[in-house]
C-alpha positions as CSV (number, residue, x, y, z in Angstrom):
1,X,-85.2,27.7,-89.2
2,X,-83.7,25.2,-91.6
3,X,-85.0,21.7,-91.5
4,X,-83.3,18.6,-92.9
5,X,-85.6,17.1,-95.5
6,X,-86.1,13.3,-95.6
7,X,-84.1,11.9,-98.5
8,X,-86.7,9.4,-99.8
9,X,-89.9,10.0,-101.6
10,X,-92.0,8.7,-98.6
11,X,-95.1,10.8,-97.9
12,X,-93.7,12.0,-94.6
13,X,-90.7,11.4,-92.4
14,X,-90.3,7.9,-91.0
15,X,-88.0,8.8,-88.1
16,X,-87.9,12.0,-86.1
17,X,-84.7,12.8,-84.1
18,X,-85.4,15.0,-81.1
19,X,-82.4,16.3,-79.1
20,X,-80.9,19.4,-77.6
21,X,-77.4,20.7,-77.7
22,X,-74.3,20.8,-79.8
23,X,-72.5,18.1,-77.9
24,X,-75.4,15.7,-78.3
25,X,-75.6,16.6,-82.0
26,X,-71.9,16.1,-82.7
27,X,-71.3,13.0,-80.5
28,X,-74.5,11.1,-81.1
29,X,-77.2,12.5,-83.4
30,X,-74.9,13.2,-86.4
31,X,-73.5,9.7,-86.6
32,X,-77.0,8.2,-86.0
33,X,-78.5,10.5,-88.7
34,X,-75.8,9.4,-91.2
35,X,-76.4,5.7,-90.4
36,X,-80.1,6.0,-90.9
37,X,-79.6,7.9,-94.2
38,X,-77.1,5.2,-95.4
39,X,-79.9,2.7,-94.9
40,X,-82.3,4.8,-96.9
41,X,-84.5,5.5,-93.9
42,X,-86.3,8.8,-94.2
43,X,-85.1,10.9,-91.3
44,X,-86.1,14.3,-90.0
45,X,-84.2,16.5,-87.6
46,X,-83.8,20.2,-86.8
47,X,-80.8,21.9,-88.4
48,X,-80.6,25.1,-86.6
49,X,-78.6,24.8,-83.3
50,X,-79.1,28.5,-82.5
51,X,-82.9,28.1,-82.4
52,X,-82.4,25.0,-80.2
53,X,-80.2,26.9,-77.8
54,X,-82.6,29.8,-77.7
55,X,-85.5,27.6,-76.9
56,X,-87.6,28.9,-79.7
57,X,-90.7,26.9,-80.6
58,X,-90.7,25.1,-83.9
59,X,-92.9,26.0,-86.8
60,X,-96.1,24.2,-87.6
61,X,-94.2,22.3,-90.2
62,X,-91.9,20.9,-87.5
63,X,-94.8,19.8,-85.3
64,X,-96.5,18.2,-88.2
65,X,-93.4,16.2,-89.1
66,X,-93.0,15.3,-85.5
67,X,-96.5,13.9,-85.3
68,X,-96.4,12.2,-88.7
69,X,-93.2,10.3,-88.1
70,X,-93.6,6.6,-87.5
71,X,-90.7,6.4,-85.1
72,X,-89.3,9.1,-82.8
73,X,-85.9,8.8,-81.3
74,X,-85.6,11.1,-78.4
75,X,-82.1,11.8,-77.1
76,X,-82.7,13.0,-73.5
77,X,-79.8,15.0,-71.9
78,X,-79.6,17.5,-69.1
79,X,-80.1,20.3,-71.7
80,X,-83.2,18.8,-73.1
81,X,-85.2,19.6,-69.9
82,X,-84.1,23.2,-69.9
83,X,-85.5,23.8,-73.4
84,X,-89.2,24.8,-73.7
85,X,-89.1,23.8,-77.3
86,X,-87.8,20.3,-76.6
87,X,-90.4,19.8,-73.8
88,X,-93.2,20.9,-76.1
89,X,-92.0,18.5,-78.8
90,X,-91.9,15.8,-76.2
91,X,-95.5,16.4,-75.3
92,X,-96.4,16.3,-79.0
93,X,-94.6,13.0,-79.4
94,X,-96.3,11.5,-76.3
95,X,-99.7,12.6,-77.7
96,X,-98.9,11.0,-81.1
97,X,-97.9,7.8,-79.3
98,X,-101.2,7.8,-77.4
99,X,-103.4,8.8,-80.3
100,X,-101.7,7.2,-83.3
101,X,-99.4,4.5,-82.0
102,X,-96.2,6.3,-82.8
103,X,-93.1,4.4,-81.6
104,X,-90.9,6.4,-79.2
105,X,-87.4,5.2,-78.4
106,X,-85.7,7.2,-75.7
107,X,-81.9,7.4,-75.5
108,X,-80.6,8.6,-72.1
109,X,-77.5,10.6,-73.0
110,X,-75.5,11.1,-69.8
111,X,-78.7,11.1,-67.6
112,X,-80.3,8.2,-65.8
113,X,-83.8,7.1,-66.6
114,X,-84.6,7.1,-62.9
115,X,-83.6,10.8,-62.6
116,X,-85.8,11.7,-65.5
117,X,-88.7,9.6,-64.1
118,X,-88.4,11.1,-60.6
119,X,-87.2,14.5,-61.9
120,X,-84.1,14.7,-59.6
121,X,-81.0,16.8,-59.7
122,X,-80.5,19.1,-62.7
123,X,-83.8,17.9,-64.3
124,X,-85.7,19.1,-61.2
125,X,-83.8,22.4,-61.2
126,X,-84.8,22.9,-64.9
127,X,-88.5,22.3,-64.0
128,X,-88.3,24.7,-61.1
129,X,-87.0,27.5,-63.4
130,X,-89.9,26.7,-65.8
131,X,-92.4,27.2,-63.1
132,X,-91.6,31.0,-63.0
133,X,-92.0,31.4,-66.7
134,X,-94.9,29.1,-67.8
135,X,-98.3,28.2,-66.5
136,X,-98.8,25.5,-63.9
137,X,-100.6,23.4,-66.5
138,X,-97.8,23.7,-69.1
139,X,-95.2,22.6,-66.6
140,X,-97.4,19.8,-65.4
141,X,-97.7,18.5,-69.0
142,X,-94.0,18.7,-69.5
143,X,-93.4,16.8,-66.2
144,X,-95.9,14.1,-67.1
145,X,-94.4,13.6,-70.6
146,X,-90.9,13.3,-69.0
147,X,-92.2,10.6,-66.6
148,X,-93.9,8.8,-69.4
149,X,-90.9,8.7,-71.7
150,X,-88.6,7.6,-68.8
151,X,-90.9,4.6,-68.3
152,X,-90.4,3.4,-71.9
153,X,-87.8,0.9,-72.9
154,X,-84.7,2.8,-74.2
155,X,-81.0,2.9,-74.3
156,X,-78.4,4.5,-72.1
157,X,-75.1,6.0,-73.3
158,X,-72.0,5.7,-71.2
159,X,-71.9,8.0,-68.2
160,X,-68.9,10.2,-67.8
């Protein structure tokens, strides 16, 4: 998997962008990533959409960059909750926030924070599917992390 490298000489990434899906990448993450780079903010994101779509877990390097980032911008969409990889990254981010004070900024991309918090609709359906593939403890951690991030101050995109 290819990873975008931060474009400053900082010891580690300052911002980690977590997201899932080509539409989210094209319509939101790419412009945000470009704006952060123009401001010389070291920014890290995944570069391989196929790995995202296939739900593959990231390498140790990705998890290290995730945990070492000072700020994580998490773009939550319906597809985010269907991806085991995204949910595992979310747990890592919440753990980093709790242990190291990492700042997490959620962006609710065509989903409502209340639906994430209460795990309703398509988000609930995604977790129900995960229950057949993963341990009860794993799904419980993913659900808790989802509730935690939905309780943070964040931004909402326009709903279509």
